[in-house]
Backbone as a ProteinNet text record, in pm:
[ID]
protein_1_A
[PRIMARY]
MTRRAGVRLWRWRRNPLRRTSDIVEAWILLVAWVLAVVGGVLTGVLTTGAMQRSADQVRSTTHERSAVLTREAPHGASGPANSALKWGTVRWTDPDGSVHTGRTRVPASAAPGTHVTVWTNGRGVLTSPPPSRADSTFQSVLGGLWAGAATVGVVVGGTKLARSRLERRRLDQWDEEWARVDTPWGWKTG
[TERTIARY]
80.6	-11.4	81.8	202.3	270	353.7	383.2	484.8	402.2	267.7	179.6	150.2	138.7	127.1	243.9	365.6	489.9	499.9	438.4	433	359.3	246.6	155.9	211.2	285.4	336.2	492.3	540.7	660.3	701.3	621.4	637.1	676.5	640.1	652.2	792.7	849.3	968.7	1096	1213.6	1329.4	1382	1429.2	1479.7	1561.3	1674.7	1761	1692.7	1607.4	1541.3	1414.4	1375.5	1260.4	1288.4	1175.3	1191.2	1096.5	1118.6	1023.8	878.3	867.7	728.6	668.7	739.2	683	616.9	697.3	644.8	518	524.1	410.4	287.2	310.7	198.7	138.3	227.2	198.1	106	143	54.2	-71.7	-77.8	-192.8	-291.3	-244.5	-313.2	-386.2	-296.1	-345.7	-468.7	-418.6	-522.3	-653.2	-643.5	-759.5	-854.4	-795.3	-850	-939.3	-872.6	-933.9	-1044.5	-1011.3	-1131.8	-1241.9	-1213.6	-1329.7	-1403.5	-1334.2	-1417	-1502.1	-1427.2	-1487.8	-1582	-1533.4	-1625	-1741	-1728.1	-1849.5	-1953.4	-1906.7	-2005.2	-2048.2	-1971.4	-2021.5	-2118.8	-2088.3	-2183.1	-2318.7	-2300.2	-2436.8	-2509.3	-2449.4	-2536.8	-2593.3	-2525.4	-2570.4	-2677.8	-2657.1	-2779.1	-2902.8	-2884.6	-3009.2	-3077.4	-2993.4	-3068.5	-3125.3	-3063.3	-3134.2	-3249.8	-3249.1	-3386.7	-3487.9	-3440.1	-3556.1	-3608.9	-3521.9	-3583.1	-3678.3	-3638.5	-3719.6	-3859.9	-3864.5	-3972.2	-4070.4	-4002.8	-4073	-4138.1	-4074.7	-4118.6	-4254.1	-4248	-4342.9	-4463.5	-4451.1	-4548.5	-4624.2	-4534.1	-4590.9	-4692.6	-4637.3	-4720.3	-4818.7	-4836	-4952.5	-5046.4	-5177.4	-5301.9	-5396.5	-5458.7	-5578.6	-5691.5	-5784.1	-5896.4	-6021.3	-6127.7	-6265.6	-6311.4	-6345.5	-6377.3	-6499.3	-6591.8	-6694.7	-6662.8	-6695.6	-6676.6	-6788.5	-6766.9	-6864.2	-6881	-6781.1	-6799.2	-6698.7	-6727.4	-6630.1	-6573.9	-6478.4	-6413.8	-6509.9	-6512	-6560.4	-6485.6	-6563.6	-6514.5	-6380.1	-6372.5	-6254	-6134.8	-6145.5	-6027.4	-6000.8	-6063	-6011.1	-5902.8	-5851.5	-5729.5	-5774.9	-5698.4	-5723.6	-5857.6	-5926.9	-6062.7	-6062	-5947.1	-5946.8	-5875.3	-5858.1	-5793.7	-5877.3	-5822	-5891.8	-5926.8	-5854.4	-5871.9	-5915.1	-5988.3	-6023	-6012.7	-6000.5	-5984.5	-6130.3	-6141.1	-6273.8	-6243.5	-6337.1	-6332.9	-6404.5	-6324.2	-6365.5	-6383.9	-6454.9	-6460.3	-6434.5	-6350.5	-6325.8	-6322.5	-6338	-6327.1	-6211.8	-6131.7	-6021.7	-6062.5	-5983.6	-6017.5	-6061.6	-6013.9	-6030.4	-6170.8	-6248.4	-6370.5	-6365	-6255.7	-6240.3	-6262.5	-6349.4	-6389.1	-6310.1	-6252.3	-6162.6	-6217.7	-6177.3	-6216.6	-6083.5	-6068.8	-5960.7	-5977.1	-5891.3	-5896.2	-5802.8	-5856.2	-5761.2	-5801.8	-5727.2	-5767.1	-5864.6	-5977.8	-6064.9	-6104.7	-6139.6	-6199.5	-6277	-6260.7	-6354.1	-6507.7	-6516	-6674	-6739.8	-6671.5	-6721.6	-6816	-6921.5	-7029	-7033.5	-7066.7	-7073.2	-7157.1	-7113.8	-7163.9	-7110.3	-6999	-6932.6	-6826	-6811.2	-6705	-6580	-6475.3	-6333.1	-6237.9	-6139.1	-6019.9	-5905.5	-5883.8	-5776.5	-5656.8	-5549.1	-5443.9	-5391.8	-5376.2	-5341.8	-5221.1	-5137.1	-5020.4	-5050.8	-4942.2	-4964.9	-5035.3	-5032.7	-5119	-5250.7	-5286.7	-5428.1	-5442.4	-5331.6	-5329.4	-5335.7	-5397.9	-5405	-5266.8	-5226.8	-5096.4	-5125.1	-5027.4	-5013.2	-5012	-5062.5	-5039.3	-4885.3	-4857.1	-4732.4	-4679.1	-4542	-4510	-4521.2	-4551.2	-4556.7	-4420.9	-4428.4	-4282.3	-4193.5	-4240.5	-4174.4	-4109.7	-4201.2	-4158.6	-4050.8	-4051.8	-3971.9	-3828.2	-3855	-3724.7	-3651.8	-3717.6	-3666.7	-3601	-3661.9	-3598.6	-3479.8	-3467.8	-3371.8	-3250.1	-3266.8	-3162.8	-3089.8	-3171.8	-3134.4	-3060.5	-3119.4	-3036.8	-2911	-2906.4	-2767.2	-2662.8	-2720	-2641.1	-2573.7	-2663.2	-2620	-2519	-2545	-2443.8	-2301.9	-2327.4	-2193.1	-2119.4	-2182.3	-2125	-2065	-2131.9	-2088	-1963.2	-1950.7	-1839.2	-1703.6	-1739.7	-1633.6	-1582.5	-1667.7	-1636.4	-1556.1	-1586.3	-1498.2	-1368	-1358.2	-1224.5	-1145.7	-1197.9	-1121.2	-1078.9	-1183.8	-1144.3	-1019.5	-1025	-915	-793.5	-802	-670.6	-604.5	-699.4	-651.4	-587.2	-640.2	-587.6	-461.6	-448.3	-316.8	-210	-249.8	-145.2	-107.1	-204.7	-157.8	-62.1	-69.6	15.7	149.4	151.6	284.8	346.7	259.7	343	398.4	323.3	376.2	496.3	495.2	633	729.4	712.4	817.1	864.3	792.5	835.3	910.3	881.6	965.2	1103.1	1103.5	1218.1	1316.1	1248.3	1326.2	1400.3	1313.3	1360.3	1484.1	1472.1	1587.8	1711.6	1697.3	1796.3	1859.2	1779.4	1832	1915.6	1855.7	1938.5	2069.8	2083.8	2216.2	2302.4	2249.9	2342.6	2381.1	2307.2	2315.1	2431.1	2413.2	2512	2659.3	2704.3	2850.5	2884.5	2807	2842.1	2865.3	2807	2838.9	2715.6	2606	2496.6	2374	2267.2	2122	2051.2	1959	1885.8	1749.4	1707.5	1574.9	1585.3
-112.7	3.9	135.1	137.4	234.6	264.4	124	145.5	195.3	173.3	225.7	379.1	417.3	559.3	637	577.1	635.9	636.7	538.3	553.6	666.7	702.2	793	929	949.8	1078.9	1095.5	1020.5	1033.3	1178.3	1249	1377.4	1466.5	1441.3	1530.1	1512.2	1395.9	1352	1411.2	1416.8	1469.2	1347.6	1374.1	1279	1341.6	1290.1	1355.6	1358.2	1254.5	1238.8	1322.3	1382.6	1453.2	1587.3	1616.5	1725	1839.5	1952.5	2066.6	2026	1959.1	1929.8	1828.3	1764.3	1665.9	1747.1	1844.1	1923.5	2004.5	2050	2126	2035.9	1925.2	1826.8	1782.5	1776.7	1747.5	1853	1992	2096.8	2098.1	2070.9	2076.9	1960.9	1847	1736.6	1797.6	1838.9	1880.9	1994.3	2098	2196	2154	2046.5	1977	1905.5	1830	1762.3	1860.7	1966.9	2057	2135.9	2173.7	2247.4	2153.3	2032.5	1928.2	1906.1	1883.7	1850.3	1994.1	2091.4	2223.5	2273.3	2288.2	2349.3	2275.8	2138.9	2045	2073.6	2078.2	2074.2	2218.1	2330.7	2461.4	2477.1	2448.8	2470	2385	2272.5	2193.2	2262.1	2313.8	2370.8	2498.4	2575.1	2708.6	2688	2587.4	2571	2520.2	2418.1	2379.3	2485.9	2585.6	2690.7	2783.4	2812.6	2916.2	2842.6	2718.6	2650.1	2650.3	2619.5	2614.6	2766	2867.9	2993.6	3035.8	3007.1	3031	2965.2	2825	2746.4	2812.2	2854.5	2933	3060.6	3132.8	3245.3	3224.7	3123.5	3071.4	3047.8	2966.2	2934.1	3054.7	3156.2	3278.5	3352.5	3352	3441.1	3376.6	3250.5	3180.2	3151.2	3176.5	3190.1	3087.8	3027	2937.8	3003.7	2996.9	3068.3	2956.9	2993.3	2900.4	2982.8	2896	2932.8	2860.3	2913.9	2852.6	2815.5	2697.4	2672.6	2717	2814.7	2871	2805	2746.8	2686.1	2583.9	2457.9	2364.6	2366.4	2301.9	2309.9	2202.4	2210.9	2131.2	2001.3	1879.2	1753.6	1723.3	1764.6	1755.5	1820.8	1945	2015.3	1981.2	1887.9	1851	1770.6	1715.1	1626.7	1485.6	1393.2	1249.9	1213	1115.2	1093.7	1022.2	954.6	893.2	985.2	1121.4	1218.6	1237.1	1259.5	1294	1454	1529.5	1662.1	1720.3	1833.8	1885.9	2032.6	2112.3	2244.4	2318	2441.5	2487	2632.8	2727.3	2845.4	2868.5	2952.6	2948.8	3110.1	3136.7	3282.5	3274.5	3356.8	3387.8	3536.7	3556.1	3678.8	3702.5	3792	3836.1	3888.1	3875.8	3942.2	4088.4	4160	4311.2	4335.1	4211.1	4220.8	4221.9	4233.1	4217.6	4067.3	4062.4	3938.3	3916	3796.4	3762.6	3620.3	3613.2	3470.9	3420.8	3291.3	3251.8	3095.6	3047	2898.3	2815.8	2717.1	2625.8	2471.1	2387	2239.4	2218	2154.6	2120.7	1957	1897.5	1773.2	1741	1626	1594.7	1565.3	1544.9	1511.7	1646.4	1760.2	1889.5	1940.7	1984	2060.8	2207.4	2287.7	2437.9	2449.4	2553.9	2578.2	2505.3	2410.6	2333.5	2435.3	2425	2498.5	2410	2496.4	2424	2506.2	2441.1	2531.5	2565.9	2697.9	2728	2801.5	2835.7	2898.2	3022.1	3144.8	3267.4	3306.3	3381.1	3460.5	3586.4	3652.9	3802.6	3896.9	3879	3962.4	3921.2	3808.6	3762.8	3674	3623.6	3554.3	3397.7	3329.4	3178.4	3118.6	3026.5	2946.5	2816	2742.9	2595.3	2592.9	2508.7	2495.7	2488.2	2532.2	2551.7	2406	2365.7	2241.2	2238	2120.2	2095.5	2121.3	2131.5	2131.6	2020	1895.8	1789.2	1773	1804	1815	1910.1	2038.7	2142.7	2102.9	2042.1	1990.2	1888.5	1795	1691.2	1745.5	1833	1890.7	1972.6	2056.3	2121.9	2039.2	1940.6	1840.3	1787.9	1741.4	1685.4	1782.4	1906.1	2006.2	2033.3	2039.9	2062.7	1956	1828.5	1714.5	1731	1766.5	1776.2	1890.4	1991.9	2094.8	2059.8	2006.2	1962.1	1868.2	1778.6	1677.6	1741.6	1844.1	1916	1985.7	2047.6	2122.8	2030.4	1909.9	1803.8	1752	1757.9	1706.9	1804.8	1940.3	2034.7	2037.5	2023.4	2020.1	1898	1798.1	1668.1	1670.2	1733.8	1757.9	1853.2	1952.5	2058.9	2001.7	1925	1849.6	1745.2	1694.6	1574.8	1657.9	1763.5	1836.3	1896.4	1948.2	2014.7	1905.7	1779.1	1668.7	1621.3	1617.5	1557.6	1653.1	1790.7	1889.3	1867.9	1848.4	1825.4	1708.5	1598.8	1465.4	1491.2	1553.9	1602.4	1668.6	1778.2	1846.9	1756.2	1682.9	1585.9	1491.8	1448.7	1346	1414.8	1553.5	1629.3	1658.9	1702.8	1717.1	1592.9	1478.1	1340.8	1322.5	1349.6	1347.6	1427	1552.1	1643.4	1599.5	1547.9	1501.9	1378	1280.4	1175.5	1198.6	1304.7	1353.9	1405.6	1477.2	1526	1429.6	1313.7	1202.2	1120.2	1083.9	985.9	1043.1	1180.1	1227.1	1210.2	1243.6	1218.8	1072.8	995	838.9	795.4	880.1	841.4	741.5	729.7	641.9	686.9	663	685.2	578.8	591.7	487.1	456.4	548.8	532.8	548.3
8.5	-13.9	-5.7	77	80.3	-36.9	-100	-219.9	-342.9	-341.1	-440.7	-446.6	-314.4	-292.5	-318.1	-306.3	-344	-494.5	-563.3	-720.2	-765.9	-692.7	-742.5	-707.7	-609.9	-563.7	-611.2	-706	-757.4	-794.6	-859	-905.1	-797	-678.2	-574.2	-492	-522	-449.6	-537.3	-453.5	-510.4	-603.1	-720.6	-809.7	-930	-943.6	-1054.3	-1192.9	-1212.1	-1343.5	-1365.1	-1251.8	-1266.9	-1340.7	-1442	-1534.1	-1460.4	-1535.2	-1496.2	-1531.4	-1648.9	-1670.2	-1588.6	-1524.6	-1422	-1313.1	-1266.9	-1157	-1201.9	-1305	-1371.5	-1379	-1411.3	-1432	-1300.7	-1177	-1047.4	-998	-1014.9	-985.6	-1064.2	-1184.8	-1262.3	-1205.6	-1169.3	-1102.3	-980.4	-897.2	-765.9	-773.9	-863.5	-880.7	-940	-1047.3	-1114.1	-998.5	-906.4	-794.6	-720.3	-673.2	-588.5	-668.6	-782.6	-865.3	-903.5	-921.1	-962.2	-822.7	-724.2	-593.8	-543.4	-523.2	-466.4	-563.7	-688.8	-799.8	-832.9	-821.5	-848	-748.7	-630.6	-513.6	-501.8	-523.3	-512.5	-628.5	-753.5	-870.6	-843	-796.2	-771.3	-660.6	-550.8	-440.1	-492.9	-574.2	-610.1	-712.3	-805.5	-895.9	-837.3	-725.1	-652.7	-590.3	-540.7	-470.2	-558.1	-685.3	-776.6	-837	-852.5	-908.1	-810.2	-680.4	-588.3	-551.4	-569.9	-549.4	-666.5	-781.7	-899.3	-888.1	-850.7	-828.1	-718	-613.1	-501.3	-553.7	-637.2	-689.2	-793.7	-860.4	-956.8	-864	-745.9	-655.6	-596.4	-570.1	-490.2	-599.8	-711.8	-813.8	-879.9	-879	-929.5	-835.7	-873	-782.8	-843	-758.5	-796.5	-781.7	-908.7	-932.3	-956.4	-940.8	-962.9	-1084.1	-1201.7	-1330.7	-1367.1	-1449.8	-1500.3	-1663	-1695.1	-1836.4	-1919.8	-2006.3	-2091.9	-2216.5	-2279.3	-2408.7	-2413.5	-2472.1	-2485.4	-2642.1	-2662.4	-2812.1	-2890	-3036.4	-3100.9	-3093.8	-3120.5	-3084.9	-3187.3	-3302	-3410.6	-3341.9	-3268.2	-3221.9	-3088.5	-3023.1	-2892.9	-2873.1	-2969.6	-2965.2	-2981.6	-2915.8	-2923.4	-2850.1	-2910.2	-2861.5	-2712.6	-2683.7	-2557.6	-2454.1	-2483.3	-2391.5	-2272.1	-2153.5	-2032.4	-2031.4	-2110	-2105.2	-2254.2	-2260.7	-2364.3	-2353.9	-2463.7	-2465	-2439.3	-2365.9	-2335.2	-2306.8	-2312.9	-2294.6	-2134.4	-2056.6	-1916.5	-1884.3	-1790.9	-1735.9	-1581.8	-1534.5	-1389.1	-1351.3	-1221.8	-1165.6	-1077.2	-1080.3	-1015	-875.8	-767.6	-641.8	-648	-748	-760.9	-841.1	-883.5	-938.5	-1095.5	-1147	-1300.3	-1350.5	-1458.1	-1527.3	-1632.2	-1639.2	-1759.3	-1828.3	-1944.9	-2020	-2081.5	-2110.5	-2176.3	-2189.8	-2289.1	-2310.9	-2227.9	-2181.8	-2109.5	-2130.7	-2077	-2064.3	-1961.8	-1983.2	-1878.5	-1896.1	-1788.7	-1794.1	-1915	-1980.3	-2103.8	-2057.9	-1933	-1886.7	-1863.1	-1857.1	-1815	-1922.9	-1895.4	-1979.3	-1952.6	-2049.1	-2003.4	-1881.4	-1798.5	-1672.2	-1558.4	-1596.6	-1480.5	-1415.5	-1299	-1231.1	-1243.9	-1284.4	-1292.1	-1217.5	-1186.1	-1123.8	-1219	-1214.5	-1313.6	-1241.7	-1315.2	-1239.2	-1320.3	-1243.1	-1315.8	-1252.8	-1341.3	-1290.8	-1228	-1194.3	-1128.6	-1217.6	-1352.4	-1447.2	-1465.5	-1407	-1441.3	-1564.4	-1620.5	-1741.5	-1696.6	-1770.5	-1734.5	-1763.7	-1662.7	-1674.6	-1620.6	-1641.2	-1588.7	-1442.6	-1382.2	-1210.9	-1185.2	-1083.3	-1025.6	-989.6	-996.8	-940.3	-783.2	-756.6	-609.3	-554.4	-409.6	-346.1	-363.5	-362	-379.6	-525.7	-612.8	-758.3	-782	-726.4	-743.8	-676.7	-568.3	-478.3	-574.5	-634.8	-709.9	-821.9	-900.7	-1020.2	-972.1	-854.3	-827.4	-790.5	-703.4	-680.1	-803.5	-899.2	-1014.1	-1100	-1117.7	-1170.6	-1110.5	-1000.6	-913.9	-930.5	-946.5	-973.8	-1126.4	-1207	-1350.1	-1367.8	-1294.9	-1298.8	-1246	-1134.4	-1053.5	-1157.4	-1214.4	-1288.9	-1422.2	-1466.7	-1591.2	-1555.9	-1450.9	-1388.9	-1374.8	-1316.7	-1290.8	-1438.4	-1526.4	-1678.1	-1729.9	-1710.9	-1776.6	-1719.3	-1581.2	-1534.7	-1575.2	-1576.5	-1611.2	-1772.9	-1848.3	-1991.6	-2015.2	-1930.6	-1945.2	-1899.8	-1784.4	-1729.7	-1835.3	-1900.7	-1999.2	-2105.8	-2148.5	-2254.7	-2231.1	-2098.8	-2048.3	-2040	-1989.7	-1968.8	-2115.1	-2197.9	-2328.5	-2406.1	-2384.9	-2434.3	-2372.2	-2238.8	-2161.2	-2205.2	-2232.9	-2284.9	-2421.9	-2504.3	-2635.9	-2622.9	-2535	-2537.6	-2455.8	-2366.3	-2319.8	-2420.8	-2524.8	-2619.2	-2721.8	-2774.7	-2844.8	-2785.5	-2654.6	-2588.2	-2589.7	-2581.8	-2576.3	-2694.9	-2811.1	-2950.4	-2972.8	-2919.7	-2936	-2870.1	-2738.8	-2674.4	-2741.6	-2776	-2852.4	-2972.8	-3044.5	-3165.4	-3140	-3025.8	-2971	-2927.9	-2862.3	-2816.2	-2932.5	-3022.8	-3119.2	-3238.6	-3260.3	-3339	-3313.6	-3200	-3164.2	-3188.4	-3172.2	-3164.2	-3314.1	-3403.2	-3552	-3613.6	-3531.3	-3571.3	-3533.5	-3601.3	-3549.9	-3495.4	-3413.3	-3333.4	-3437.3	-3497.3	-3553.8	-3708.6
[MASK]
++++++++++++++++++++++++++++++++++++++++++++++++++++++++++++++++++++++++++++++++++++++++++++++++++++++++++++++++++++++++++++++++++++++++++++++++++++++++++++++++++++++++++++++++++++++++++++++

């Protein structure tokens, strides 16, 4: 176990064969690990909080209203025949007394004159019902996980790119050194 840890940390030990690029690579790996862990967690937490605040704002500006179905859509325009919902025109009154009408999805069994529940935004316009607290929490956590994973992916991808460039540079330096060593001996290795 200690031998394996020593192999992993060889770039940090003093060694006459260690090159500058080995030290640079060690620092790149250290910074990448820190950025991946801290950045991934921080991004995930911030994304989760932002999505939760957005859902809370939607819930606070969306209001439930009681409406009356005034007219249902023609049978051909209502969508699939086996659908549980159909389009209909509804009328509702805001708390300030203003009367509004609009089109929304209503139960297929509803006839004109039936009371239905509709949702309006802060301007009194029909909107979809807000997500429940559990749904918005699930979506927020899932969004945070995706954002954290994307951050880790970007860090890992950048690290791979930097390490491949260092490796290419090391190979080029090695070729140059071999060319210098081979020439005085009078023969080429390749």
